[in-house]
C-alpha positions in Angstrom: 0.0 0.0 0.0 1.3 3.4 -0.9 1.6 6.1 1.7 -0.4 9.2 1.0 0.7 12.7 1.9 -1.4 12.6 5.0 0.2 9.3 5.9 3.7 10.8 5.4 2.8 13.9 7.4 1.7 11.6 10.3 5.0 9.7 10.1 6.9 12.9 10.3 4.8 14.2 13.2 5.3 10.9 15.0 9.1 11.3 14.6 9.0 14.9 15.9 6.8 14.1 18.9 9.0 11.1 19.8 12.1 13.3 19.6 10.4 15.9 21.8 9.3 13.1 24.2 5.7 14.5 24.1 3.7 11.4 25.1 0.4 13.2 25.3 0.5 14.6 21.8 2.0 11.4 20.4 -0.9 9.4 22.0 -3.5 11.9 20.6 -2.0 11.4 17.1 -2.3 7.6 17.6 -5.9 8.0 18.6 -6.5 9.9 15.4 -4.5 7.7 13.0 -4.4 4.3 14.6 -2.0 2.6 17.0 0.8 0.2 15.9 3.5 -1.8 17.7 6.0 0.8 16.7 3.9 3.5 18.4 3.8 1.4 21.6 7.5 1.1 21.4 7.9 4.9 21.0 5.6 5.6 23.8 7.4 3.2 26.1 10.7 4.8 25.3 9.3 8.3 26.0 8.0 7.1 29.4 11.3 5.3 30.2 13.1 8.6 29.5 10.7 10.3 31.9 11.7 7.8 34.5 8.3 6.1 34.5 9.3 2.4 34.0 6.0 0.9 35.2 4.0 3.0 32.6 6.6 2.2 30.0 6.3 -1.5 30.7 2.5 -1.3 30.2 3.0 0.2 26.7 5.6 -2.6 25.9 3.1 -5.2 27.0 0.4 -3.6 25.0 2.6 -3.6 21.9 3.6 -7.2 22.3 -0.1 -8.3 22.2 -1.2 -5.9 19.5 -2.3 -7.9 16.5 -0.6 -6.4 13.6 0.0 -7.9 10.2 2.7 -7.9 8.9 4.7 -7.5 12.1 8.1 -5.9 12.1 10.7 -8.2 13.5 12.9 -5.2 14.5 10.0 -3.7 16.5 9.2 -7.1 18.1 12.8 -7.6 19.1 13.1 -4.0 20.5 9.9 -4.5 22.5 11.2 -7.7 24.0 14.5 -6.2 24.8 12.9 -3.1 26.4 10.6 -5.3 28.4 13.5 -7.2 29.9 15.3 -3.9 30.7 12.2 -2.4 32.3 11.6 -5.5 34.4 15.1 -5.4 35.6 14.8 -1.7 36.3 11.7 -2.3 38.4 13.5 -4.9 40.5 11.9 -7.9 38.8 15.1 -9.6 37.7 13.5 -13.1 37.9 10.7 -12.0 35.5 13.3 -10.4 33.2 15.3 -13.7 33.1 12.1 -15.7 32.5 11.1 -13.4 29.6 14.5 -13.7 28.1 14.4 -17.5 28.4 10.9 -17.6 26.9 12.0 -15.5 23.9 15.0 -17.8 23.4 12.8 -20.9 23.5 10.4 -19.3 21.0 13.3 -18.4 18.6 16.4 -20.5 19.5 18.1 -19.8 16.2 18.2 -16.0 16.7 
């Protein structure tokens, strides 16, 4: 599918808002244009930078269960990695280890 000028403008605005770490405006844009796994990752990174790891983890988990076809393996990988980092940051090292092991079992060749 070809991206229209409105689609391209939304992509540019997403990049600007992520760089500015403006979670509220980013979320409002997602409400207007639709939420993707990449959006969940961007929101989680914004919240992590604001030192809100629990809120960031909620967005990571939302992104991991979001049904999106086709799925970006880069975004999936980054969501998994960020989840482990946030769990560790929240003092949940056992959960981080378990998440890492589960990811390895799901994709042992990676």
